[in-house]
N, CA, C and O of each residue as an XYZ file, in Angstrom:
304
protein
N     -82.923     74.806    211.376
C     -82.934     76.219    211.052
C     -83.993     76.918    211.906
O     -85.031     76.331    212.213
N     -83.741     78.135    212.280
C     -84.638     78.917    213.122
C     -85.717     79.568    212.253
O     -85.413     80.134    211.202
N     -86.969     79.489    212.691
C     -88.071     80.152    211.999
C     -88.244     81.539    212.609
O     -88.875     81.690    213.655
N     -87.682     82.544    211.955
C     -87.675     83.911    212.464
C     -89.094     84.427    212.686
O     -89.336     85.183    213.627
N     -90.027     84.029    211.836
C     -91.389     84.554    211.936
C     -92.074     84.151    213.234
O     -93.076     84.760    213.610
N     -91.559     83.137    213.929
C     -92.160     82.691    215.182
C     -91.513     83.320    216.414
O     -91.925     83.036    217.538
N     -90.514     84.165    216.218
C     -89.840     84.811    217.342
C     -90.778     85.824    217.986
O     -91.542     86.493    217.290
N     -90.726     85.941    219.307
C     -91.658     86.826    220.013
C     -91.418     88.314    219.736
O     -92.294     89.125    220.037
N     -90.295     88.693    219.189
C     -90.045     90.106    218.869
C     -90.444     90.478    217.443
O     -90.421     91.655    217.082
N     -90.810     89.491    216.631
C     -91.235     89.752    215.253
C     -92.740     89.970    215.254
O     -93.484     89.090    215.686
N     -93.210     91.133    214.778
C     -94.650     91.390    214.782
C     -95.375     90.463    213.806
O     -94.776     89.893    212.894
N     -96.678     90.334    214.025
C     -97.511     89.473    213.178
C     -97.607     90.053    211.765
O     -97.923     91.230    211.591
N     -97.332     89.222    210.764
C     -97.445     89.587    209.349
C     -98.557     88.745    208.741
O     -98.584     87.529    208.933
N     -99.474     89.373    208.012
C    -100.528     88.614    207.342
C    -100.812     89.220    205.973
O    -100.677     90.426    205.767
N    -101.205     88.358    205.050
C    -101.527     88.777    203.684
C    -102.964     89.281    203.670
O    -103.868     88.598    204.151
N    -103.179     90.472    203.121
C    -104.533     91.022    203.005
C    -105.220     90.453    201.769
O    -104.587     90.228    200.737
N    -106.531     90.223    201.892
C    -107.290     89.809    200.708
C    -107.591     91.056    199.873
O    -107.319     92.175    200.309
N    -108.148     90.867    198.684
C    -108.371     91.996    197.770
C    -109.273     93.068    198.367
O    -109.045     94.259    198.156
N    -110.295     92.655    199.109
C    -111.183     93.632    199.738
C    -110.447     94.461    200.771
O    -110.658     95.669    200.872
N    -109.587     93.819    201.535
C    -108.800     94.527    202.538
C    -107.823     95.501    201.907
O    -107.621     96.608    202.407
N    -107.218     95.079    200.804
C    -106.266     95.949    200.097
C    -106.984     97.191    199.590
O    -106.502     98.308    199.776
N    -108.134     97.000    198.950
C    -108.875     98.139    198.398
C    -109.283     99.104    199.512
O    -109.226    100.320    199.324
N    -109.691     98.580    200.662
C    -110.081     99.440    201.781
C    -108.899    100.255    202.293
O    -109.044    101.446    202.572
N    -107.737     99.631    202.418
C    -106.536    100.332    202.893
C    -106.134    101.418    201.911
O    -105.850    102.546    202.313
N    -106.109    101.087    200.632
C    -105.707    102.064    199.622
C    -106.667    103.248    199.595
O    -106.240    104.392    199.437
N    -107.953    102.980    199.747
C    -108.941    104.047    199.758
C    -108.807    104.900    201.023
O    -108.869    106.128    200.951
N    -108.624    104.257    202.176
C    -108.477    104.997    203.439
C    -107.290    105.954    203.404
O    -107.374    107.080    203.896
N    -106.189    105.499    202.819
C    -104.976    106.318    202.793
C    -104.859    107.180    201.539
O    -104.000    108.058    201.464
N    -105.722    106.931    200.555
C    -105.692    107.716    199.324
C    -104.416    107.525    198.526
O    -103.859    108.480    197.985
N    -103.951    106.259    198.458
C    -102.710    105.954    197.739
C    -102.959    104.812    196.759
O    -103.978    104.123    196.824
N    -102.007    104.631    195.854
C    -101.995    103.473    194.966
C    -101.167    102.382    195.623
O    -100.380    102.642    196.534
N    -101.354    101.168    195.153
C    -100.608    100.019    195.697
C     -99.102    100.272    195.650
O     -98.387     99.941    196.596
N     -98.624    100.853    194.562
C     -97.179    101.070    194.402
C     -96.638    102.189    195.294
O     -95.423    102.350    195.412
N     -97.529    102.963    195.924
C     -97.090    104.014    196.844
C     -96.744    103.466    198.226
O     -96.095    104.153    199.016
N     -97.168    102.237    198.529
C     -96.895    101.643    199.837
C     -95.409    101.355    200.003
O     -94.713    101.097    199.021
N     -94.919    101.397    201.240
C     -93.535    100.972    201.481
C     -93.369     99.515    201.036
O     -94.340     98.760    200.995
N     -92.162     99.136    200.711
C     -91.896     97.808    200.146
C     -91.290     96.861    201.179
O     -90.658     97.280    202.148
N     -91.509     95.563    200.934
C     -90.862     94.497    201.690
C     -90.490     93.423    200.672
O     -91.302     93.078    199.814
N     -89.282     92.897    200.756
C     -88.856     91.921    199.757
C     -89.434     90.545    200.048
O     -89.666     90.190    201.204
N     -89.660     89.789    199.014
C     -90.216     88.444    199.133
C     -89.314     87.549    199.971
O     -89.786     86.581    200.568
N     -88.054     87.851    200.022
C     -87.099     87.018    200.776
C     -87.067     87.354    202.263
O     -86.333     86.710    203.013
N     -87.838     88.338    202.711
C     -87.844     88.693    204.129
C     -88.323     87.485    204.935
O     -89.405     86.962    204.669
N     -87.544     87.037    205.906
C     -87.894     85.821    206.640
C     -89.160     85.942    207.497
O     -89.701     84.921    207.920
N     -89.639     87.137    207.759
C     -90.835     87.303    208.576
C     -92.126     87.137    207.777
O     -93.200     87.010    208.364
N     -92.036     87.134    206.447
C     -93.234     87.015    205.618
C     -93.866     85.635    205.737
O     -93.161     84.638    205.894
N     -95.200     85.573    205.662
C     -95.857     84.264    205.614
C     -95.452     83.520    204.345
O     -95.148     84.146    203.330
N     -95.448     82.199    204.397
C     -95.047     81.395    203.242
C     -95.904     81.652    202.016
O     -95.415     81.563    200.890
N     -97.189     81.973    202.218
C     -98.095     82.158    201.083
C     -97.973     83.526    200.416
O     -98.616     83.761    199.394
N     -97.169     84.431    200.963
C     -97.010     85.771    200.390
C     -96.306     85.685    199.043
O     -95.310     84.980    198.886
N     -96.849     86.423    198.073
C     -96.288     86.460    196.726
C     -96.024     87.911    196.336
O     -96.569     88.837    196.938
N     -95.191     88.094    195.335
C     -94.902     89.430    194.823
C     -96.222     90.081    194.401
O     -97.021     89.468    193.693
N     -96.443     91.314    194.832
C     -97.669     92.036    194.518
C     -98.685     92.015    195.644
O     -99.618     92.818    195.639
N     -98.530     91.119    196.612
C     -99.434     91.073    197.766
C     -99.172     92.255    198.686
O     -98.080     92.822    198.694
N    -100.176     92.615    199.454
C    -100.026     93.638    200.482
C    -100.046     92.924    201.829
O    -100.932     92.115    202.104
N     -99.068     93.233    202.656
C     -98.902     92.610    203.962
C     -99.320     93.599    205.038
O     -98.916     94.762    205.017
N    -100.135     93.127    205.980
C    -100.496     93.918    207.145
C     -99.595     93.471    208.289
O     -99.522     92.283    208.604
N     -98.915     94.420    208.903
C     -98.029     94.121    210.025
C     -98.639     94.758    211.270
O     -98.853     95.969    211.323
N     -98.913     93.927    212.261
C     -99.550     94.372    213.500
C     -98.482     94.437    214.581
O     -97.967     93.412    215.030
N     -98.158     95.665    214.994
C     -97.124     95.881    216.013
C     -97.753     96.325    217.321
O     -98.764     97.026    217.327
N     -97.157     95.918    218.418
C     -97.586     96.423    219.725
C     -97.205     97.889    219.811
O     -96.178     98.312    219.280
N     -98.049     98.660    220.488
C     -97.801    100.089    220.616
C     -98.137    100.523    222.037
O     -99.103    100.041    222.630
N     -97.341    101.430    222.576
C     -97.623    101.950    223.915
C     -98.753    102.967    223.898
O     -99.457    103.115    224.896
N     -98.943    103.669    222.789
C     -99.974    104.696    222.721
C    -101.284    104.192    222.130
O    -102.353    104.709    222.455
N    -101.207    103.206    221.283
C    -102.393    102.533    220.741
C    -102.146    101.051    220.985
O    -101.004    100.597    220.906
N    -103.173    100.304    221.275
C    -102.941     98.888    221.573
C    -102.152     98.199    220.467
O    -101.203     97.460    220.730
N    -102.556     98.452    219.229
C    -101.862     97.884    218.073
C    -101.663     98.972    217.030
O    -102.532     99.822    216.832
N    -100.524     98.941    216.371
C    -100.253     99.842    215.266
C    -100.209     98.988    214.005
O     -99.452     98.019    213.934
N    -101.019     99.345    213.009
C    -101.032     98.608    211.759
C    -100.228     99.354    210.708
O    -100.396    100.560    210.525
N     -99.362     98.637    210.024
C     -98.621     99.197    208.895
C     -98.766     98.231    207.724
O     -99.047     97.048    207.913
N     -98.574     98.740    206.534
C     -98.795     97.953    205.328
C     -97.564     98.023    204.447
O     -96.919     99.066    204.339
N     -97.243     96.898    203.817
C     -96.093     96.805    202.926
C     -96.493     96.058    201.665
O     -97.298     95.128    201.710
N     -95.927     96.470    200.547
C     -96.116     95.789    199.261
C     -94.964     94.821    199.065
O     -93.802     95.213    199.175
N     -95.271     93.555    198.773
C     -94.232     92.550    198.555
C     -93.654     92.744    197.165
O     -94.386     92.770    196.176
N     -92.332     92.881    197.094
C     -91.629     93.046    195.826
C     -90.545     91.984    195.710
O     -90.098     91.417    196.707
N     -90.137     91.728    194.480
C     -89.016     90.837    194.230
C     -87.756     91.595    194.612
O     -87.649     92.792    194.347
N     -86.825     90.928    195.217
C     -85.614     91.588    195.693
C     -84.963     92.386    194.608
O     -83.927     93.010    194.837
């Protein structure tokens, strides 16, 4: 089976620790549930990701070296 998360076109996904989550929520002035969602079954998620975790996705950007986006892991 192909591991989609290792494909060169899939951006890096990582689970934020609690301190990182609190900093992101404070910076954006939102609650955890206000973040865009990603399902637990998404093949790009790290194996350790659980429902309720916040995922940081690091994408390449032409205008900024990296663009960071955040997603809340939800059950499908």
